[in-house]
N, C-alpha and C positions, 0 to 999 in steps of 0.2 A: 579132755576134762569132762567129768560126769555132769549131766544136766540137772541132777537132783542133789540136795544137800540136807544134812542133819546139822542144824544150827544149835549151838550151846552158848548161853549168855553169861553163866556164872563163872567167875575166876577159879572157884573150887573145882568145878567140872573140867575146866581146861587142863588143870594139873593132873586130874585123874585120867583124862584122855591121853596126854603126853606120856604118862607112865604106863599106859595100856592096862590100867586097873579097872577102867570102865569099858564094858563090852556090850552094853545094852542101854537103851533109853526107854523110860516109861513116860508116855505122853497121854495127857487127858483126852478123852474122846476116842472115837473109832477112826484111826488113821490107815486102815487096811486098804483103802482105795488109793491112797497116796504112796504108801511104801509097800513093796512086795518082795518076797523072797527072790534072791538072785540079782536084784538091782544093784548097780554100782553108784555110790553116793560120795560126795565130798563131805568130810567131817570138818566143820568150821567152828571157831570160837571167837567171841567178841560181843560187845554191847549191841543191843538192838539199834538199828538205824545208824550204825557206825561201820567203819571198815572191819573186816573179819580176817582172822588168821587161818590159813589152811593147815590143819593138823595132819591129816592123812586121808587117802581114799579108802573106802571100805566096801565090802559086799554085805548085803543084808542076808543073814542066814535064816531068820525066822521072824514071822509077824503073827502075834496072837492078840485077840481082843478078849478082855475079861474084866471083872470088877476088881477093885483093889483088894477086897476081902478074899478073892480067889488066888491072889499072888502068893507064891512060895517065898520063904526067906532067901532062897538061892536066887530067884528072879530079882528080888529087891536088891540083893548084894551086887549083882551084875550091873545094876543101874547106878547104885551109890554104895561103894564098899564100906562106908561109915554107918549105914543103916541096915537093920535086919527085920524090923517089925512094921506092920501096916500103919500103926498109929504114927510112928516117926515119919513114914513115907507121906502120909496125909499132911503132916505139918510142912515137910520139905516142898511138896508140890503146891501147897497153899501159898508158900512164900514165892515160889517161881511164877505161879499163875495169878497171884494177887487176888485170891478168892478162897472161900471155905471149901475144903476138899474132905469127903468122907469115904468110908470103906465101900459105900454103895456106888460110887462114881465109876463109870466105865473108863478103862485105860487101854492103850495099845502098848504091848511090850515088843520092842524092836531090837532083836539081837543082831550084832554086826561083828565082822572080823576085819581088822586092818589089812590092807594090801601092801605088802612090802615092796619098796621100789626095786626094780630089777637092776642088777649091776651091769647089765649089758654083756655082750660077747667080747671076749678077749682075743 
């Protein structure tokens, strides 16, 4: 089992993860020391300070630090398929982090790929 995790608290995000529509996470602040390309992480969903459900293990493909204003519509869509624009992302992140978020805020874009379970040797 991997020693690091990507935790997701929103039920909406849990559904996106299970359907493999979400292939990135955009986190406020510089998380490049915590998450690095090639790391194996457990992707977990559930409320903060509560039991979590293991969705899948994943490999981190790319970690980039930039401002929200620098994000492309494609990067935003990989985080949340329902959002395309930075103003919508600011509102979404503001709800998740319970604070005002602007386009000048620094974020870390973490792209990941699910690791499919091996079927084993027959």
